[in-house]
BAZAZA-246082 format. One line per 5 residues: number of its first residue (from 1); for each residue x, y, z of N, C-alpha, C, O. Coordinates in nm, 3 decimals. Atoms other than C-alpha are relative to their C-alpha. Example, Ala and Ser with C-alpha at 12.3 -4.5 7.8 and 13.67 -1.06 7.14 Angstrom:
1 = 0.089 -0.119 0.000 1.230 -0.450 0.780 0.090 0.120 0.000 0.194 0.118 0.066 | -0.082 -0.119 -0.006 1.367 -0.106 0.714 -0.077 0.109 0.073 -0.026 0.220 0.090
//
This chain:
1 = -0.020 0.133 -0.059 -4.923 2.513 1.047 0.025 0.016 0.150 0.104 0.100 0.192 | -0.015 -0.009 -0.144 -4.953 2.454 1.423 0.130 -0.065 0.043 0.196 -0.135 -0.034 | -0.121 0.062 -0.053 -4.666 2.352 1.646 -0.013 -0.151 0.004 0.083 -0.224 -0.019 | 0.020 0.145 -0.004 -4.823 2.007 1.685 0.020 -0.063 -0.137 0.077 -0.171 -0.150 | -0.018 0.052 0.136 -4.835 1.963 1.307 0.149 -0.004 -0.037 0.196 -0.099 -0.099
6 = -0.142 -0.005 0.032 -4.473 2.068 1.276 0.075 -0.112 0.067 0.164 -0.174 0.008 | -0.068 0.108 -0.071 -4.366 1.822 1.543 -0.030 -0.135 -0.064 0.057 -0.222 -0.073 | 0.036 0.126 0.064 -4.559 1.544 1.370 0.077 -0.018 -0.131 0.122 -0.128 -0.163 | -0.076 0.008 0.125 -4.392 1.628 1.037 0.145 -0.035 0.026 0.205 -0.114 -0.047 | -0.140 0.028 -0.032 -4.049 1.627 1.201 0.018 -0.146 0.040 0.117 -0.209 0.006
11 = -0.010 0.138 -0.045 -4.120 1.291 1.362 -0.015 -0.097 -0.116 0.045 -0.205 -0.115 | 0.022 0.089 0.114 -4.237 1.144 1.032 0.115 0.002 -0.097 0.132 -0.091 -0.177 | -0.113 -0.011 0.092 -3.928 1.262 0.849 0.118 -0.080 0.052 0.170 -0.048 0.159 | -0.114 0.080 -0.049 -3.652 0.999 0.878 0.126 0.084 0.007 0.153 0.168 -0.079 | -0.126 -0.071 -0.016 -3.323 1.128 1.005 0.102 -0.057 -0.098 0.124 -0.178 -0.101
16 = -0.100 0.043 0.096 -3.060 1.113 0.732 0.138 0.016 0.060 0.179 0.127 0.092 | -0.135 -0.013 -0.058 -2.715 1.032 0.866 0.090 0.082 -0.090 0.077 0.076 -0.212 | -0.092 -0.080 0.083 -2.442 1.269 0.750 0.085 -0.089 -0.087 0.128 -0.197 -0.046 | -0.083 0.078 0.092 -2.249 1.148 0.451 0.140 -0.014 0.057 0.196 0.081 0.110 | -0.136 0.019 -0.052 -1.917 0.996 0.549 0.099 0.091 -0.073 0.091 0.113 -0.193
21 = -0.099 -0.091 0.057 -1.627 1.228 0.497 0.093 -0.075 -0.094 0.147 -0.180 -0.058 | -0.087 0.064 0.097 -1.429 1.142 0.188 0.145 0.013 0.047 0.190 0.122 0.081 | -0.140 -0.009 -0.042 -1.072 1.052 0.280 0.081 0.083 -0.098 0.066 0.070 -0.220 | -0.083 -0.084 0.086 -0.824 1.305 0.150 0.108 -0.083 -0.065 0.142 -0.192 -0.018 | -0.107 0.072 0.071 -0.556 1.203 -0.095 0.121 -0.017 0.091 0.186 -0.121 0.087
26 = -0.116 0.009 -0.089 -0.288 1.279 0.166 -0.020 -0.109 0.105 0.074 -0.179 0.141 | 0.026 0.104 -0.100 -0.458 1.052 0.419 0.012 -0.139 -0.062 0.073 -0.228 -0.003 | -0.008 0.130 0.067 -0.494 0.766 0.172 0.145 -0.037 -0.029 0.187 -0.150 -0.003 | -0.140 0.026 0.030 -0.133 0.800 0.061 0.079 -0.026 0.127 0.165 -0.115 0.130 | -0.069 0.021 -0.126 -0.013 0.830 0.418 -0.026 -0.137 0.059 0.066 -0.202 0.110
31 = 0.033 0.134 -0.050 -0.197 0.514 0.519 0.073 -0.108 -0.079 0.126 -0.203 -0.022 | -0.068 0.099 0.084 -0.053 0.323 0.224 0.148 -0.004 0.031 0.206 -0.112 0.046 | -0.143 -0.005 -0.030 0.300 0.441 0.296 0.029 -0.051 0.140 0.127 -0.122 0.163 | -0.020 0.043 -0.137 0.263 0.384 0.667 -0.013 -0.151 0.015 0.067 -0.214 0.086 | 0.017 0.145 -0.006 0.135 0.030 0.622 0.118 -0.072 -0.064 0.163 -0.176 -0.016
36 = -0.117 0.060 0.064 0.421 -0.044 0.384 0.121 0.007 0.093 0.197 -0.089 0.104 | -0.111 -0.015 -0.094 0.669 0.092 0.637 -0.014 -0.096 0.118 0.085 -0.152 0.164 | 0.022 0.091 -0.112 0.510 -0.114 0.915 0.031 -0.143 -0.039 0.091 -0.218 0.038 | -0.031 0.135 0.046 0.532 -0.432 0.708 0.151 -0.021 -0.013 0.201 -0.131 0.006 | -0.146 0.009 0.014 0.899 -0.353 0.648 0.072 0.009 0.134 0.195 0.005 0.138
41 = -0.062 -0.005 -0.132 0.956 -0.326 1.024 0.045 0.138 0.040 0.124 0.152 0.134 | -0.043 -0.137 -0.031 0.996 0.053 1.025 -0.114 0.078 0.063 -0.152 0.185 0.013 | 0.105 -0.070 -0.073 0.723 0.148 1.269 0.063 0.071 0.118 0.105 0.005 0.213 | -0.069 -0.073 -0.108 0.864 0.425 1.491 -0.071 -0.007 0.133 -0.014 0.030 0.236 | 0.071 0.012 -0.127 0.597 0.359 1.753 0.041 -0.127 0.075 0.009 -0.142 0.193
46 = -0.049 0.122 -0.064 0.758 0.020 1.826 0.130 0.028 0.075 0.209 0.113 0.036 | -0.127 -0.009 -0.073 1.033 -0.017 2.081 0.097 -0.099 -0.064 0.079 -0.220 -0.053 | -0.098 0.087 0.066 1.328 -0.153 1.886 0.129 0.076 -0.016 0.130 0.199 -0.028 | -0.129 -0.063 0.023 1.695 -0.088 1.846 0.017 0.032 -0.148 -0.051 -0.025 -0.233 | -0.023 -0.038 0.140 1.825 0.073 1.530 0.047 -0.120 -0.081 0.005 -0.139 -0.195
51 = -0.050 0.118 0.071 2.008 -0.244 1.436 -0.111 -0.096 -0.037 -0.115 -0.148 -0.148 | 0.111 0.091 0.028 1.694 -0.455 1.463 -0.092 0.056 -0.107 -0.142 -0.018 -0.192 | 0.086 -0.063 0.101 1.496 -0.206 1.258 0.062 -0.014 -0.139 -0.006 -0.051 -0.234 | -0.069 0.011 0.129 1.755 -0.202 0.980 -0.002 -0.144 -0.049 -0.030 -0.171 -0.166 | -0.004 0.142 0.038 1.786 -0.581 0.984 -0.137 -0.046 -0.051 -0.146 -0.121 -0.148
56 = 0.134 0.039 0.043 1.408 -0.622 0.958 -0.038 0.069 -0.130 -0.105 0.010 -0.214 | 0.035 -0.074 0.121 1.378 -0.353 0.689 0.060 -0.063 -0.124 -0.001 -0.060 -0.231 | -0.060 0.066 0.116 1.618 -0.540 0.462 -0.042 -0.146 -0.012 0.001 -0.217 -0.103 | 0.053 0.136 0.008 1.439 -0.865 0.537 0.087 -0.105 0.063 0.065 -0.225 0.041 | -0.089 0.096 -0.062 1.714 -1.025 0.741 0.086 -0.071 -0.103 0.101 -0.025 -0.216
61 = -0.087 0.076 0.090 1.944 -1.285 0.589 -0.076 -0.046 -0.124 -0.022 -0.047 -0.234 | 0.081 0.047 0.112 1.661 -1.415 0.373 -0.025 0.113 -0.099 -0.018 0.094 -0.220 | 0.024 -0.113 0.087 1.583 -1.071 0.239 0.123 0.037 -0.083 0.112 0.073 -0.200 | -0.124 -0.029 0.072 1.948 -1.015 0.147 0.019 -0.098 -0.115 0.052 -0.060 -0.227 | -0.017 0.103 0.104 1.963 -1.345 -0.041 -0.102 0.021 -0.112 -0.067 0.011 -0.230
66 = 0.103 -0.022 0.101 1.633 -1.274 -0.217 0.034 0.119 -0.089 -0.001 0.122 -0.207 | -0.031 -0.121 0.075 1.765 -0.936 -0.322 0.117 -0.018 -0.096 0.113 0.033 -0.208 | -0.123 0.005 0.080 2.107 -1.031 -0.455 0.015 -0.126 -0.084 0.084 -0.125 -0.186 | -0.027 0.127 0.068 2.086 -1.394 -0.565 -0.042 -0.003 -0.146 0.037 -0.051 -0.229 | 0.037 0.007 0.142 1.888 -1.356 -0.891 0.101 0.069 -0.091 0.135 0.017 -0.197
71 = -0.098 -0.069 0.083 2.135 -1.099 -1.024 0.133 -0.075 -0.001 0.198 -0.084 -0.105 | -0.125 0.075 -0.006 2.433 -1.301 -0.904 -0.007 -0.125 -0.089 0.089 -0.158 -0.157 | 0.017 0.118 0.086 2.295 -1.611 -1.077 0.007 0.040 -0.147 0.066 -0.030 -0.228 | -0.004 -0.050 0.137 2.245 -1.407 -1.394 0.144 0.027 -0.044 0.185 -0.012 -0.153 | -0.138 -0.034 0.033 2.604 -1.279 -1.385 0.088 -0.124 -0.009 0.172 -0.134 -0.099
76 = -0.081 0.123 0.002 2.755 -1.619 -1.304 -0.032 -0.082 -0.125 0.057 -0.138 -0.188 | 0.039 0.076 0.119 2.555 -1.785 -1.582 0.060 0.060 -0.126 0.104 -0.012 -0.215 | -0.060 -0.066 0.116 2.677 -1.526 -1.832 0.151 -0.025 -0.006 0.209 -0.041 -0.113 | -0.144 0.025 -0.002 3.035 -1.579 -1.718 0.033 -0.141 -0.048 0.134 -0.164 -0.115 | -0.024 0.139 0.038 3.006 -1.954 -1.769 -0.041 -0.028 -0.144 0.026 -0.103 -0.216
81 = 0.051 0.024 0.135 2.803 -1.945 -2.091 -0.032 0.135 -0.065 -0.149 0.173 -0.072 | 0.018 -0.138 0.050 2.853 -1.600 -2.252 -0.100 0.012 -0.115 -0.163 0.117 -0.130 | 0.088 -0.009 0.116 2.650 -1.681 -2.561 -0.141 -0.052 0.027 -0.227 -0.049 -0.061 | 0.129 0.061 -0.032 2.357 -1.840 -2.382 -0.083 0.093 0.090 -0.093 0.071 0.210 | 0.080 -0.095 -0.077 2.136 -1.550 -2.276 -0.122 -0.067 0.063 -0.160 -0.036 0.176
86 = 0.121 0.066 -0.051 1.833 -1.776 -2.237 0.030 -0.077 0.129 -0.051 -0.079 0.221 | -0.039 0.075 -0.120 2.019 -1.990 -1.983 0.010 0.095 0.120 -0.039 0.064 0.228 | -0.017 -0.097 -0.109 2.110 -1.684 -1.774 -0.135 0.054 0.045 -0.159 0.070 0.165 | 0.132 -0.054 -0.033 1.755 -1.548 -1.790 -0.082 -0.102 0.077 -0.140 -0.070 0.181 | 0.078 0.105 -0.066 1.590 -1.877 -1.697 0.056 -0.028 0.140 -0.019 -0.049 0.234
91 = -0.062 0.027 -0.130 1.839 -1.934 -1.416 -0.035 0.109 0.101 -0.067 0.079 0.216 | 0.031 -0.110 -0.093 1.780 -1.589 -1.264 -0.148 0.000 0.039 -0.181 0.023 0.155 | 0.143 0.007 -0.031 1.401 -1.621 -1.292 -0.028 -0.118 0.092 -0.110 -0.108 0.184 | 0.018 0.116 -0.086 1.422 -1.967 -1.139 0.043 0.027 0.142 -0.024 -0.016 0.237 | -0.047 -0.034 -0.134 1.623 -1.833 -0.846 -0.102 0.086 0.073 -0.127 0.066 0.192
96 = 0.101 -0.086 -0.062 1.361 -1.564 -0.782 -0.128 -0.078 0.030 -0.193 -0.055 0.132 | 0.122 0.077 -0.017 1.076 -1.811 -0.822 0.009 -0.091 0.122 -0.092 -0.113 0.190 | -0.018 0.089 -0.116 1.221 -2.043 -0.555 -0.045 0.069 0.128 -0.112 0.009 0.212 | 0.035 -0.072 -0.121 1.180 -1.774 -0.291 -0.151 0.023 0.010 -0.209 0.011 0.119 | 0.144 -0.022 -0.001 0.822 -1.698 -0.392 -0.074 -0.127 0.038 -0.166 -0.125 0.120
101 = 0.064 0.128 -0.031 0.725 -2.065 -0.382 0.024 -0.037 0.146 -0.066 -0.087 0.213 | -0.031 0.033 -0.139 0.900 -2.110 -0.048 -0.089 0.079 0.096 -0.136 0.024 0.196 | 0.087 -0.082 -0.087 0.702 -1.823 0.105 -0.144 -0.050 -0.005 -0.214 -0.051 0.096 | 0.136 0.053 0.012 0.378 -1.966 -0.030 -0.015 -0.130 0.079 -0.116 -0.150 0.147 | 0.006 0.127 -0.073 0.456 -2.309 0.113 -0.002 0.025 0.151 -0.073 -0.043 0.225
106 = -0.007 -0.032 -0.143 0.540 -2.155 0.451 -0.110 0.096 0.044 -0.114 0.139 0.160 | 0.114 -0.088 -0.027 0.227 -1.939 0.430 0.044 0.135 0.055 -0.017 0.191 0.145 | -0.049 -0.132 -0.033 0.428 -1.622 0.461 -0.044 0.098 -0.108 -0.068 0.058 -0.222 | 0.035 -0.098 0.103 0.340 -1.297 0.284 0.099 -0.004 -0.115 0.218 0.019 -0.093 | -0.094 0.017 0.111 0.489 -1.346 -0.064 0.031 0.130 -0.073 0.098 0.129 -0.176
111 = -0.006 -0.126 0.075 0.476 -0.977 -0.160 0.141 0.038 -0.041 0.165 0.075 -0.156 | -0.137 -0.042 0.032 0.849 -0.905 -0.138 0.061 -0.089 -0.107 0.117 -0.041 -0.206 | -0.058 0.092 0.097 0.957 -1.219 -0.320 -0.073 0.007 -0.133 -0.011 -0.005 -0.239 | 0.078 -0.009 0.123 0.674 -1.183 -0.572 0.038 0.124 -0.080 0.047 0.120 -0.202 | -0.044 -0.121 0.067 0.777 -0.826 -0.647 0.134 -0.019 -0.067 0.156 0.027 -0.179
116 = -0.130 0.028 0.059 1.132 -0.942 -0.704 -0.011 -0.091 -0.120 0.061 -0.073 -0.219 | 0.019 0.092 0.111 1.012 -1.223 -0.928 -0.052 0.073 -0.123 -0.007 0.047 -0.235 | 0.054 -0.077 0.112 0.812 -0.982 -1.143 0.109 0.086 -0.063 0.121 0.094 -0.185 | -0.107 -0.085 0.051 1.109 -0.745 -1.171 0.102 -0.080 -0.080 0.146 -0.038 -0.187 | -0.096 0.085 0.071 1.344 -1.028 -1.268 -0.060 -0.050 -0.131 0.009 -0.058 -0.232
121 = 0.066 0.048 0.122 1.089 -1.159 -1.518 -0.006 0.106 -0.108 0.018 0.077 -0.225 | 0.005 -0.109 0.097 1.047 -0.820 -1.684 0.137 0.026 -0.059 0.152 0.043 -0.180 | -0.137 -0.021 0.048 1.424 -0.771 -1.704 0.043 -0.112 -0.094 0.106 -0.088 -0.197 | -0.036 0.114 0.084 1.469 -1.120 -1.845 -0.069 0.004 -0.135 -0.007 -0.025 -0.238 | 0.073 -0.009 0.127 1.200 -1.071 -2.107 0.062 0.106 -0.090 0.069 0.088 -0.212
126 = -0.063 -0.106 0.078 1.369 -0.749 -2.216 0.132 -0.048 -0.060 0.164 -0.016 -0.175 | -0.127 0.054 0.050 1.704 -0.927 -2.249 -0.024 -0.092 -0.118 0.046 -0.083 -0.219 | 0.030 0.092 0.110 1.552 -1.199 -2.465 -0.053 0.072 -0.122 -0.028 0.031 -0.236 | 0.057 -0.075 0.112 1.368 -0.943 -2.677 0.107 0.076 -0.077 0.105 0.078 -0.200 | -0.104 -0.081 0.066 1.672 -0.724 -2.748 0.125 -0.080 -0.033 0.203 -0.041 -0.121
131 = -0.122 0.077 0.022 1.939 -0.993 -2.733 0.122 0.064 0.063 0.235 0.029 0.027 | -0.111 -0.071 -0.065 2.152 -0.765 -2.512 -0.006 -0.027 0.150 -0.104 0.010 0.216 | -0.001 0.032 -0.142 2.251 -0.886 -2.164 -0.005 0.125 0.086 -0.064 0.125 0.195 | -0.004 -0.123 -0.080 2.311 -0.529 -2.046 -0.138 0.065 0.016 -0.156 0.149 0.104 | 0.134 -0.057 -0.013 1.942 -0.447 -2.100 -0.073 -0.055 0.122 -0.184 -0.012 0.153
136 = 0.055 0.050 -0.125 1.875 -0.647 -1.785 -0.009 0.111 0.105 -0.087 0.100 0.200 | -0.004 -0.107 -0.099 1.949 -0.323 -1.598 -0.099 0.113 -0.028 -0.115 0.201 0.056 | 0.092 -0.110 0.035 1.693 -0.102 -1.775 -0.115 0.015 0.099 -0.144 0.127 0.140 | 0.107 -0.018 -0.099 1.403 -0.178 -1.537 0.048 0.066 0.129 -0.025 0.143 0.191 | -0.056 -0.065 -0.119 1.630 -0.079 -1.249 0.018 0.149 -0.019 -0.006 0.227 0.074
141 = -0.014 -0.144 0.028 1.705 0.254 -1.414 -0.136 0.070 0.011 -0.147 0.177 0.070 | 0.134 -0.059 -0.004 1.333 0.320 -1.456 -0.050 0.010 0.144 -0.111 0.110 0.183 | 0.041 -0.003 -0.141 1.270 0.229 -1.092 0.069 0.112 0.076 0.005 0.181 0.156 | -0.073 -0.107 -0.068 1.540 0.468 -0.973 -0.055 0.137 -0.038 -0.067 0.225 0.048 | 0.060 -0.126 0.043 1.391 0.750 -1.181 -0.133 0.023 0.070 -0.160 0.133 0.119
146 = 0.134 -0.014 -0.058 1.041 0.682 -1.049 0.007 0.032 0.149 -0.056 0.127 0.196 | -0.008 -0.022 -0.144 1.133 0.657 -0.682 0.072 0.131 0.033 0.029 0.206 0.120 | -0.073 -0.124 -0.026 1.386 0.938 -0.694 -0.085 0.122 -0.027 -0.084 0.218 0.051 | 0.087 -0.114 0.033 1.139 1.172 -0.863 -0.111 0.016 0.102 -0.144 0.127 0.141 | 0.109 -0.007 -0.098 0.861 1.082 -0.620 0.047 0.063 0.130 -0.020 0.150 0.185
151 = -0.052 -0.057 -0.125 1.075 1.159 -0.314 0.036 0.147 -0.018 0.008 0.230 0.068 | -0.042 -0.138 0.022 1.217 1.476 -0.467 -0.119 0.094 -0.012 -0.123 0.199 0.051 | 0.117 -0.086 0.020 0.885 1.618 -0.580 -0.078 0.016 0.130 -0.123 0.126 0.162 | 0.074 -0.009 -0.125 0.718 1.534 -0.250 0.067 0.097 0.097 -0.001 0.170 0.170 | -0.072 -0.093 -0.087 0.990 1.726 -0.065 -0.019 0.144 -0.045 -0.043 0.233 0.036
156 = 0.005 -0.137 0.052 0.978 2.029 -0.292 -0.138 0.062 0.015 -0.149 0.184 0.031 | 0.135 -0.056 -0.013 0.599 2.066 -0.270 -0.048 0.002 0.145 -0.160 0.043 0.172 | 0.036 -0.008 -0.141 0.600 2.032 0.109 -0.081 -0.117 0.052 -0.138 -0.108 0.161 | 0.076 0.119 -0.044 0.436 1.687 0.128 0.093 -0.121 -0.003 0.070 -0.217 -0.077 | -0.100 0.106 -0.003 0.734 1.466 0.209 -0.065 -0.137 0.018 -0.151 -0.155 0.104
161 = 0.052 0.136 -0.013 0.657 1.098 0.158 0.037 -0.060 0.135 -0.039 -0.137 0.193 | -0.040 0.046 -0.133 0.850 1.029 0.477 -0.096 0.055 0.104 -0.141 -0.017 0.193 | 0.092 -0.062 -0.095 0.630 1.274 0.664 -0.138 -0.062 -0.004 -0.200 -0.083 0.101 | 0.132 0.062 0.012 0.310 1.120 0.529 -0.002 -0.137 0.067 -0.097 -0.170 0.137 | -0.005 0.134 -0.061 0.418 0.771 0.635 0.011 0.009 0.151 -0.063 -0.059 0.223
166 = -0.021 -0.012 -0.144 0.540 0.877 0.980 -0.124 0.061 0.065 -0.162 0.020 0.175 | 0.121 -0.061 -0.055 0.232 1.095 1.035 -0.108 -0.104 0.024 -0.177 -0.099 0.126 | 0.100 0.106 -0.018 0.009 0.793 0.984 0.041 -0.093 0.113 -0.041 -0.127 0.198 | -0.046 0.095 -0.101 0.222 0.564 1.201 -0.007 0.058 0.141 -0.031 -0.015 0.237 | -0.003 -0.063 -0.132 0.238 0.815 1.487 -0.132 0.068 0.035 -0.139 0.145 0.131
171 = 0.132 -0.062 -0.023 -0.131 0.916 1.468 0.010 0.152 -0.001 -0.061 0.222 0.071 | -0.023 -0.144 0.010 -0.009 1.262 1.373 -0.067 0.059 -0.123 -0.074 0.181 -0.138 | 0.065 -0.048 0.121 -0.192 1.282 1.042 0.094 0.087 -0.081 0.207 0.050 -0.112 | -0.084 -0.097 0.071 -0.064 1.584 0.856 0.034 0.119 0.089 0.075 0.225 0.042 | -0.031 -0.108 -0.094 -0.016 1.791 1.171 0.149 0.036 -0.005 0.187 0.148 0.030
176 = -0.143 -0.027 0.007 0.360 1.760 1.116 0.032 0.116 -0.092 0.137 0.180 -0.078 | -0.027 -0.109 0.095 0.329 2.014 0.833 -0.006 0.136 0.068 0.049 0.233 0.016 | 0.007 -0.127 -0.074 0.250 2.284 1.090 0.115 0.016 0.097 0.129 0.122 0.160 | -0.115 -0.003 -0.091 0.563 2.201 1.291 0.126 0.018 -0.085 0.163 -0.072 -0.161 | -0.116 -0.029 0.084 0.870 2.363 1.133 0.111 -0.103 0.018 0.178 -0.140 -0.078
181 = -0.107 0.095 -0.027 1.107 2.120 1.302 -0.027 -0.132 -0.072 0.062 -0.187 -0.138 | 0.033 0.127 0.065 0.927 1.811 1.177 0.001 0.015 -0.153 0.052 -0.070 -0.225 | 0.006 -0.021 0.145 0.866 1.958 0.834 0.140 0.006 -0.060 0.165 -0.049 -0.167 | -0.138 -0.009 0.049 1.235 2.041 0.795 0.066 -0.138 0.001 0.137 -0.174 -0.093 | -0.061 0.134 -0.010 1.340 1.693 0.913 -0.050 -0.090 -0.112 0.029 -0.160 -0.176
186 = 0.056 0.088 0.102 1.104 1.516 0.674 0.037 0.047 -0.140 0.047 -0.034 -0.233 | -0.046 -0.052 0.129 1.206 1.745 0.389 0.137 -0.057 -0.033 0.159 -0.107 -0.144 | -0.135 0.044 0.029 1.571 1.650 0.423 0.009 -0.152 -0.010 0.093 -0.205 -0.084 | 0.002 0.145 0.016 1.494 1.282 0.470 -0.045 -0.039 -0.140 0.013 -0.128 -0.203 | 0.047 0.028 0.136 1.299 1.283 0.145 0.108 0.034 -0.103 0.126 -0.037 -0.201
191 = -0.108 -0.039 0.089 1.586 1.466 -0.024 0.110 -0.106 0.001 0.165 -0.140 -0.104 | -0.104 0.103 -0.010 1.831 1.204 0.104 -0.040 -0.127 -0.074 0.043 -0.190 -0.140 | 0.046 0.119 0.072 1.619 0.919 -0.030 0.001 0.024 -0.151 0.039 -0.064 -0.229 | -0.007 -0.033 0.143 1.586 1.096 -0.365 0.144 -0.005 -0.049 0.172 -0.054 -0.158 | -0.142 0.001 0.038 1.963 1.142 -0.369 0.053 -0.141 -0.016 0.135 -0.167 -0.104
196 = -0.044 0.139 0.012 2.014 0.770 -0.312 -0.036 -0.058 -0.137 0.048 -0.117 -0.204 | 0.044 0.057 0.127 1.809 0.674 -0.616 0.067 0.069 -0.119 0.105 0.003 -0.216 | -0.066 -0.070 0.111 1.957 0.944 -0.838 0.150 -0.028 -0.003 0.211 -0.024 -0.110 | -0.141 0.037 -0.002 2.308 0.852 -0.723 0.020 -0.133 -0.073 0.112 -0.147 -0.153 | -0.009 0.128 0.071 2.251 0.494 -0.838 -0.014 0.022 -0.150 0.063 -0.034 -0.229
201 = 0.022 -0.027 0.142 2.119 0.624 -1.168 0.120 0.072 -0.060 0.164 0.040 -0.170 | -0.109 -0.081 0.053 2.400 0.876 -1.208 0.129 -0.078 -0.018 0.211 -0.042 -0.102 | -0.120 0.082 0.014 2.668 0.610 -1.162 -0.021 -0.109 -0.105 0.066 -0.131 -0.190 | 0.019 0.119 0.082 2.515 0.313 -1.343 -0.042 0.032 -0.144 0.000 -0.037 -0.237 | 0.048 -0.028 0.136 2.343 0.477 -1.642 0.114 0.040 -0.094 0.119 -0.010 -0.207
206 = -0.113 -0.029 0.090 2.664 0.634 -1.784 0.083 -0.124 -0.031 0.135 -0.137 -0.142 | -0.073 0.123 0.025 2.831 0.295 -1.745 -0.073 -0.083 -0.106 -0.011 -0.146 -0.192 | 0.080 0.074 0.097 2.546 0.138 -1.941 0.017 0.059 -0.140 0.034 -0.014 -0.237 | -0.019 -0.065 0.129 2.578 0.396 -2.220 0.142 -0.020 -0.053 0.164 -0.023 -0.174 | -0.139 0.020 0.041 2.955 0.342 -2.222 0.031 -0.145 -0.034 0.146 -0.179 -0.062
211 = -0.017 0.143 0.032 2.901 -0.031 -2.284 0.102 -0.068 0.091 0.179 -0.154 0.048 | -0.083 0.070 -0.098 3.084 -0.129 -1.968 -0.050 -0.144 0.009 -0.170 -0.169 -0.003 | 0.040 0.141 0.001 3.085 -0.508 -1.940 -0.103 -0.028 0.109 -0.105 0.037 0.214 | 0.113 0.032 -0.087 2.785 -0.666 -1.770 0.046 -0.038 0.140 -0.019 -0.002 0.238 | -0.048 0.043 -0.132 2.989 -0.819 -1.488 0.034 0.119 0.089 0.000 0.121 0.207
216 = -0.036 -0.119 -0.078 3.125 -0.481 -1.380 -0.124 0.079 0.039 -0.137 0.123 0.154 | 0.121 -0.075 -0.029 2.789 -0.309 -1.407 -0.084 -0.071 0.105 -0.142 -0.007 0.193 | 0.076 0.076 -0.100 2.622 -0.587 -1.212 0.061 0.009 0.138 -0.010 0.019 0.237 | -0.069 -0.012 -0.129 2.884 -0.568 -0.939 -0.027 0.137 0.062 -0.053 0.147 0.182 | 0.029 -0.136 -0.050 2.834 -0.191 -0.909 -0.143 0.009 0.051 -0.169 0.072 0.154
221 = 0.140 -0.003 -0.044 2.459 -0.241 -0.885 -0.016 -0.068 0.135 -0.088 -0.019 0.221 | 0.008 0.070 -0.128 2.502 -0.491 -0.601 0.059 0.085 0.112 0.003 0.093 0.222 | -0.067 -0.083 -0.101 2.740 -0.260 -0.416 -0.086 0.121 0.037 -0.085 0.165 0.152 | 0.084 -0.117 -0.027 2.495 0.031 -0.448 -0.141 -0.038 0.042 -0.231 0.046 0.045 | 0.131 0.046 -0.045 2.203 -0.180 -0.330 -0.012 0.008 0.150 -0.021 0.117 0.207
226 = 0.016 0.005 -0.146 2.174 -0.292 0.030 0.107 0.078 0.076 0.074 0.140 0.177 | -0.101 -0.077 -0.075 2.510 -0.137 0.138 -0.030 0.149 0.010 0.017 0.215 0.103 | 0.042 -0.140 -0.010 2.361 0.208 0.066 -0.138 0.013 0.063 -0.166 0.110 0.133 | 0.137 -0.004 -0.053 2.001 0.127 0.156 -0.001 -0.010 0.152 -0.070 0.067 0.219 | 0.003 0.025 -0.144 2.072 -0.002 0.507 0.041 0.122 0.083 -0.031 0.156 0.177
231 = -0.035 -0.118 -0.080 2.259 0.305 0.640 -0.105 0.111 -0.006 -0.128 0.181 0.092 | 0.101 -0.105 0.011 1.988 0.536 0.507 -0.124 -0.035 0.081 -0.191 0.053 0.135 | 0.109 0.043 -0.088 1.724 0.329 0.685 0.033 0.037 0.144 -0.053 0.087 0.216 | -0.043 -0.033 -0.136 1.924 0.375 1.006 -0.011 0.150 0.026 -0.061 0.191 0.131 | 0.008 -0.146 -0.016 1.951 0.751 0.953 -0.146 0.044 0.011 -0.180 0.127 0.096
236 = 0.142 -0.035 -0.003 1.578 0.777 0.882 -0.061 -0.034 0.135 -0.134 0.046 0.193 | 0.054 0.045 -0.128 1.493 0.579 1.193 0.045 0.092 0.115 -0.036 0.130 0.200 | -0.053 -0.083 -0.107 1.719 0.789 1.417 -0.058 0.140 -0.004 -0.089 0.198 0.101 | 0.057 -0.135 0.012 1.587 1.119 1.281 -0.146 0.000 0.046 -0.190 0.091 0.115 | 0.141 0.006 -0.040 1.225 1.010 1.328 -0.011 -0.015 0.151 -0.098 0.047 0.213
241 = 0.003 0.017 -0.145 1.296 0.898 1.685 0.034 0.132 0.070 -0.023 0.163 0.175 | -0.034 -0.130 -0.058 1.455 1.236 1.756 -0.114 0.099 -0.018 -0.134 0.188 0.065 | 0.110 -0.091 0.029 1.157 1.412 1.601 -0.121 -0.030 0.089 -0.198 0.061 0.123 | 0.108 0.042 -0.089 0.911 1.215 1.816 0.060 -0.062 0.126 0.050 -0.183 0.145 | -0.070 0.055 -0.117 1.103 1.178 2.145 -0.091 -0.072 0.096 -0.045 -0.157 0.172
246 = 0.092 0.061 -0.096 0.791 1.077 2.335 -0.010 -0.151 -0.020 -0.044 -0.224 0.073 | 0.020 0.141 0.026 0.790 0.738 2.168 0.110 -0.085 0.064 0.094 -0.206 0.079 | -0.109 0.076 -0.062 1.119 0.640 2.331 0.003 0.016 0.151 0.091 -0.037 0.218 | 0.004 -0.023 -0.144 1.021 0.754 2.680 -0.070 -0.114 0.071 -0.083 -0.112 0.194
//
């Protein structure tokens, strides 16, 4: 074949664009975690004070009410009508539903309130199925196991969930894994978050097995909710800012 023939064949052959690179699992997970953190107001690339970050992460006054009111309504209803489980369940679901409807009316993202509504609905259905008010706490136990295990395993295998989220938010990808300082910081942050969830489980589950009254168990759950979550958000924020000092310059 002559050179002219070869050139004609090359010209006639359509150029095939390279196949797009498949996103790695770490990148996909990092993007998901990073976007969730950004929606929660925990984007370390933003200029914000620690107090503002914590306040936004817990959803402000509205987020606090959305978090605690359904359980408080459940506990108050049980105190007033101890034998009327259905009343307590309906009241707590109704309280959660109000927030979801309000967000829809105001055209705000309903994800947080909707997630709370689903959780309250599942807990309520379990209470009605078993006839035991204390079973309202079982979904919370399962959630603590799931989140605590996820953070712990991610730390132990060297793929801290905190690191994946921050790497995406700071356009660092997974480069943080090659930096001993960052890797150590994200390891301990993941361990601290795992400890939070397992601490809740370690305190509340024995109380549940010991048949501690629902009012006491509910109060302990409230105390170990936002009052423990908020300080850990602050610690996480401060450590990340120290790890990426350029973002505060």
